[in-house]
C-alpha positions in Angstrom: -34.0 53.4 166.6 -35.6 50.2 166.5 -38.1 49.5 169.0 -37.9 46.6 171.1 -39.8 44.8 173.5 -39.6 45.1 177.4 -40.9 41.8 178.2 -42.3 38.7 176.7 -45.1 37.5 178.1 -45.7 33.5 178.0 -48.6 31.3 179.4 -51.3 31.1 176.6 -51.7 28.3 174.3 -53.8 29.8 172.2 -54.4 33.4 170.6 -54.6 35.9 172.3 -58.3 37.5 171.8 -58.1 40.4 174.1 -55.5 42.5 176.5 -55.6 45.3 179.2 -52.8 47.1 180.2 -52.9 49.0 184.1 -49.6 51.1 184.1 -50.8 52.3 187.4 -50.3 48.8 189.1 -47.7 47.7 186.5 -50.1 44.7 185.3 -50.9 43.2 181.7 -53.8 40.9 181.6 -54.7 39.3 178.7 -57.2 36.3 177.4 -56.9 33.9 175.0 -59.4 31.8 172.6 -59.5 28.7 174.4 -57.9 29.2 177.9 -58.1 31.3 181.1 -57.0 35.4 181.7 -53.6 35.9 182.8 -52.3 38.4 184.7 -48.7 39.5 184.2 -46.1 42.1 185.8 -44.6 44.6 182.9 -41.6 42.8 183.4 -43.0 39.4 182.1 -43.7 37.3 185.1 -46.9 35.5 185.3 -48.7 36.4 188.7 -52.0 34.9 188.4 -54.6 33.1 186.2 -58.0 33.9 186.4 -61.0 30.8 185.9 -64.3 31.9 185.4 -67.3 30.7 187.7 -68.4 27.6 185.0 -64.7 26.3 184.5 -64.3 26.1 188.4 -67.3 23.7 188.4 -66.4 22.0 185.6 -62.9 21.7 184.3 -63.4 20.9 181.0 -65.9 23.8 179.9 -64.1 27.1 178.4 -65.2 30.3 178.9 -63.9 32.3 175.7 -62.8 36.4 176.8 -63.8 38.9 174.6 -63.1 42.0 176.4 -61.0 42.9 179.3 -60.9 46.2 181.2 -58.5 47.0 184.5 -59.0 49.7 186.7 -56.1 51.3 189.0 -58.2 50.4 192.0 -57.2 46.8 191.5 -60.3 45.4 189.8 -60.4 43.6 186.7 -63.7 43.3 184.6 -64.1 40.4 181.9 -66.7 40.0 179.6 -67.0 36.3 178.2 -68.5 35.2 174.8 -71.5 33.4 176.7 -72.9 36.9 177.7 -71.1 36.7 181.3 -69.5 39.4 183.1 -67.0 38.6 185.8 -65.2 41.0 188.3 -61.9 39.7 189.7 -59.7 41.4 192.0 -55.8 41.5 190.8 -55.1 38.8 193.4 -57.3 36.5 191.3 -60.5 36.1 193.4 -63.7 36.6 191.6 -65.5 38.9 193.2 -69.0 39.2 191.2 -70.7 38.1 187.9 -73.5 39.0 186.1 -75.3 37.4 182.9 -76.7 39.5 180.1 -79.1 38.5 176.7 -77.3 41.7 175.3 -74.4 42.0 172.5 -71.6 43.8 173.9 -68.8 45.3 171.6 
């Protein structure tokens, strides 16, 4: 048998750097090299765009996501290249931020 994709997710203009799947909520969250993080349904529908706090203040700034993790309670934690952690709800609302000087992998 040949594996076929369940859905094709679109919306990023640059290469994907991180992704997480939350099967309990039926969501796929992905981040790209030069753009925002996106939330898709498992069927491929684009649901939300997650914009970090600096991006909201200055649209020319670009936060580069490195790590994403989603919880079954509906929270999404994103770690950006500049040491910024952001917690979003699956509705796209920024709930908390924290900066760190540590190297996170």
